[in-house]
C-alpha positions in Angstrom: -51.2 94.9 20.8 -53.1 97.4 18.6 -53.9 95.5 15.1 -53.2 92.2 16.2 -55.8 89.7 15.8 -55.7 85.5 15.6 -55.0 85.8 11.9 -52.0 88.8 12.5 -50.8 92.1 12.6 -52.0 94.6 10.5 -48.7 96.0 8.5 -48.3 98.8 5.7 -45.4 98.3 3.4 -42.8 100.8 4.6 -39.9 100.5 2.0 -39.5 98.7 -1.0 -35.5 98.7 -2.8 -33.8 96.9 -5.2 -30.9 94.2 -3.7 -30.3 92.3 -6.8 -31.4 91.1 -10.1 -35.3 89.9 -9.2 -34.6 90.0 -5.8 -36.4 93.1 -3.6 -35.9 93.3 -0.1 -39.9 94.8 2.3 -39.9 97.1 4.6 -43.1 96.9 7.0 -44.3 98.0 9.5 -47.2 98.5 12.4 -50.2 99.8 10.8 -51.2 100.8 14.0 -47.7 102.5 14.9 -45.5 101.1 17.8 -43.4 97.9 18.0 -44.2 94.8 16.4 -43.7 91.0 18.6 -39.8 90.9 19.5 -37.6 87.9 17.1 -34.3 86.5 17.1 -32.2 85.0 14.3 -33.2 82.7 12.3 -36.7 84.2 12.8 -39.5 83.8 9.7 -43.0 85.5 9.2 -46.1 84.4 7.0 -46.9 87.1 4.6 -50.5 86.9 3.5 -50.9 89.3 0.7 -54.4 90.8 -0.6 -54.9 88.2 -2.8 -55.4 85.7 -0.1 -51.5 84.1 -1.1 -49.8 83.2 2.3 -46.0 82.8 2.1 -43.2 82.5 4.5 -40.0 85.1 4.2 -37.3 84.8 6.5 -36.7 87.9 8.4 -33.3 89.5 7.4 -33.2 93.4 8.7 -31.1 94.7 11.4 -30.8 92.2 15.0 -33.6 92.4 17.2 -34.6 96.1 15.7 -38.8 95.9 15.6 -40.1 99.1 14.4 -39.5 97.6 11.6 -39.4 93.9 9.4 -37.5 93.3 6.8 -37.4 90.6 4.2 -36.0 89.5 0.6 -38.7 88.4 -1.9 -36.7 86.9 -5.0 -39.0 86.9 -8.6 -39.7 83.2 -8.7 -39.9 82.4 -12.8 -42.4 79.6 -11.6 -44.0 81.3 -9.3 -47.8 80.5 -7.2 -48.6 83.7 -7.1 -47.1 84.7 -4.2 -43.1 86.3 -5.2 -44.9 87.4 -8.2 -47.9 89.6 -6.5 -44.6 91.4 -4.5 -42.6 91.9 -7.2 -45.5 93.1 -9.7 -48.2 95.0 -6.9 -46.5 95.4 -4.1 -46.0 99.7 -3.2 -45.2 101.8 0.1 -48.0 101.9 1.8 -50.3 99.6 0.6 -51.6 97.4 3.7 -51.2 93.7 4.3 -51.0 90.8 7.1 -47.9 89.2 9.1 -48.0 86.3 11.5 -45.6 85.4 13.6 -43.0 85.1 13.6 -41.6 81.6 14.3 -38.9 80.4 14.5 -37.5 77.2 14.3 -34.3 78.1 13.1 -32.2 79.1 15.7 -29.3 80.8 16.3 -27.1 78.4 19.3 -24.0 78.9 20.8 -20.6 77.7 19.4 -17.4 79.1 19.8 -17.1 79.6 15.8 -19.8 79.4 12.8 -19.7 78.4 9.3 -22.4 79.9 7.2 -23.6 78.4 3.8 -25.9 80.6 1.8 -27.2 80.2 -1.9 -28.6 82.6 -3.5 -32.4 83.9 -2.0 -31.4 81.9 1.2 -28.8 84.6 2.6 -31.5 86.0 4.3 -31.8 83.9 7.1 -28.3 84.7 7.7 -27.3 88.1 7.7 -29.1 88.6 10.8 -27.3 85.3 11.9 -23.6 86.8 10.5 -24.8 90.6 12.5 -25.3 88.5 15.7 -22.1 86.3 16.2 -20.6 89.6 14.6 -22.1 91.4 18.2 -21.0 88.5 20.1 -17.3 89.4 19.5 -16.7 85.4 17.9 -15.3 83.9 14.7 -17.3 82.7 11.7 -16.7 82.4 7.6 -19.3 82.7 5.2 -19.3 80.4 1.5 -21.9 82.3 -0.4 -23.1 81.0 -4.8 -25.2 82.1 -6.6 -25.2 81.9 -10.3 -24.2 85.5 -10.8 -22.8 88.2 -8.5 -25.4 89.9 -9.9 -28.5 87.3 -8.8 -26.5 87.1 -5.1 -28.0 89.9 -2.8 -26.4 92.3 -0.1 -23.5 92.2 -1.5 -22.6 95.2 -0.4 -22.7 94.8 3.2 -20.8 91.7 3.0 -18.6 92.9 1.4 -17.2 94.9 4.2 -16.9 91.9 6.2 -13.8 90.8 3.9 -11.7 87.5 3.9 -14.8 86.2 6.3 -17.3 85.9 3.1 -16.0 83.3 0.0 -18.8 84.6 -2.8 -18.9 81.5 -5.3 -21.0 82.1 -9.0 -21.4 79.6 -10.1 -21.1 81.2 -13.4 -17.3 82.8 -12.3 -16.0 80.7 -10.6 -17.8 77.0 -9.8 -20.2 76.2 -7.0 -18.6 76.0 -3.6 -16.8 73.4 -3.3 -18.5 71.8 -0.1 -16.2 68.9 -0.1 -13.0 71.1 0.3 -14.2 73.0 3.2 -15.8 70.5 5.1 -13.1 67.7 4.2 -11.8 68.0 8.5 -14.4 68.4 11.2 -13.9 71.4 13.5 -14.1 70.9 17.4 -17.1 73.9 18.0 -18.1 74.5 14.9 -21.7 75.0 13.9 -22.8 74.9 10.6 -26.0 77.1 9.1 -26.6 76.3 5.4 -30.3 77.6 3.8 -30.3 77.3 -0.4 -32.0 76.1 -2.3 -32.0 72.0 -2.2 -29.2 70.9 -4.5 -27.5 72.7 -2.3 -28.5 71.3 1.2 -28.6 68.0 -0.6 -24.6 68.2 -1.2 -23.9 69.5 2.1 -24.5 66.9 4.1 -22.6 65.1 2.1 -20.5 66.5 2.8 -20.4 67.0 5.9 -22.0 63.3 6.9 -19.0 63.0 9.4 -19.3 65.6 11.5 -21.4 65.6 14.4 -25.4 65.8 13.6 -25.5 68.4 16.3 -23.3 70.4 14.5 -25.7 70.8 11.9 -28.3 73.2 10.6 -29.8 73.9 8.0 -33.8 75.8 6.6 -35.3 74.8 3.2 -37.4 77.1 1.7 -39.6 74.2 -0.2 -39.7 70.9 1.2 -38.2 67.7 0.7 -39.8 65.1 -1.8 -40.8 63.0 0.2 -44.3 60.1 -0.6 -45.8 58.3 2.3 -44.8 54.2 2.7 -47.1 51.7 0.9 -47.8 50.7 4.1 -49.3 53.5 5.4 -52.0 52.2 7.7 -55.4 54.5 9.7 -53.9 55.6 12.9 -56.4 56.6 15.9 -55.5 60.7 17.0 -57.3 61.6 20.5 -56.5 65.1 21.1 -55.8 65.9 24.8 -57.2 69.5 25.6 -60.6 69.2 23.5 -61.7 65.9 24.2 -62.2 64.6 20.3 -60.8 62.0 18.9 -60.3 60.9 15.2 -59.8 58.0 12.4 -57.3 59.4 10.5 -57.6 57.6 7.2 -55.0 56.4 4.5 -53.5 59.2 2.6 -55.1 61.3 4.7 -53.0 63.5 6.9 -53.8 64.1 10.6 -54.2 67.9 10.5 -56.6 67.7 8.1 -57.9 64.7 10.3 -58.3 66.5 13.5 -59.6 69.8 11.5 -62.7 67.7 9.9 -63.6 67.2 13.5 -63.7 70.9 14.2 -60.4 70.6 16.2 -58.6 74.3 15.2 -54.9 74.0 15.0 -52.7 76.9 13.4 -50.9 75.9 10.1 -49.5 77.5 7.4 -47.5 75.7 4.7 -48.3 72.7 5.1 -45.3 70.7 4.2 -43.6 70.6 6.9 -40.9 73.2 6.9 -42.8 76.5 8.7 -43.3 74.8 12.0 -46.9 77.3 13.0 -48.1 73.1 13.5 -46.1 71.7 15.6 -47.9 69.9 18.7 -46.6 68.5 22.0 -47.0 64.2 21.8 -48.5 63.1 24.7 -48.3 59.5 23.9 -47.4 57.0 21.1 -44.8 57.7 18.9 -44.6 59.7 15.7 -43.2 58.8 12.8 -41.3 62.1 11.7 -41.5 63.5 8.3 -40.8 67.2 8.3 -37.8 69.3 7.3 -37.6 71.2 10.6 -36.1 68.5 13.8 -32.9 67.4 14.1 -31.6 63.5 15.0 -31.8 64.1 18.6 -35.3 66.1 18.0 -36.6 63.3 16.1 -36.1 61.2 18.8 -37.2 62.4 22.3 -40.8 62.3 20.1 -42.3 64.9 22.9 -43.6 66.8 19.7 -44.3 66.7 16.0 -46.3 68.6 12.8 -49.0 67.2 12.2 -49.3 68.8 8.5 -47.1 66.2 7.0 -45.7 63.4 10.0 -48.1 60.1 11.4 -47.5 57.8 13.5 -45.5 54.1 14.1 -47.8 53.4 16.5 -51.8 52.8 15.9 -52.7 55.8 18.5 -51.5 58.8 19.3 -52.4 61.2 22.0 -51.4 65.4 21.0 -52.1 68.1 23.0 -54.6 70.1 21.1 
């Protein structure tokens, strides 16, 4: 595709629109014209701003739309510069770069769906709802936020009637997750995105559900500390013929990069999926926020920005 390089696709801002208090949607189109890469519900992109800041945003436009991408951005009070730049400086026609899309939050087929979203966490859920609607399947959305005015895309969601339950906390309190998840419903898959407090409460409320029923996406990694007994690990990079020793307190990603091995990466915190690496030998110590329990048990891939090893040696396909 014209405009696509190892560092992404050149795009221009097509449109900006207010969706709620502190939330703007941004449409992006390819500078060279034509179609952007294909995507499915749950996908996200990395947006590279002129300042050099790179941030991940979920695609929230019409399912499969490739003439433009749409993302939603909330202005964060404690912004590290990404959302602040989008809100303060981004204008139609401005050129940017994006990488992706990637999808670590894929929508799987089920009998019916229960979606849970908090605030800007509605962005990856919107295309899922549209997709499930097109399949003619049953679904329900539990949507919470601080106030109704702060919850984006309300007008579209109101068109779905009673299938959407709105829970602005200032008016009706938080989503009563214990009530909604008290009874396990066979064939139902749960997809949720939002702040850590919401996702933790959901995991507690649905702890008696089959683990494969619950799918979460986090915008920020869970707080984690390295175990005190972390030891150096030898990592063989099979594809490049390099072997490195990863020191205590050092990530595998940093160690292989220092040795000259080029690996795709972005968030460096175990939530975006850019550094997914196939494991050829050894047992990973998974510390990401992406893999399910079943996927972790397979031990055939890992995210080397945060995960280490349970064995003294790993062989990776890089």
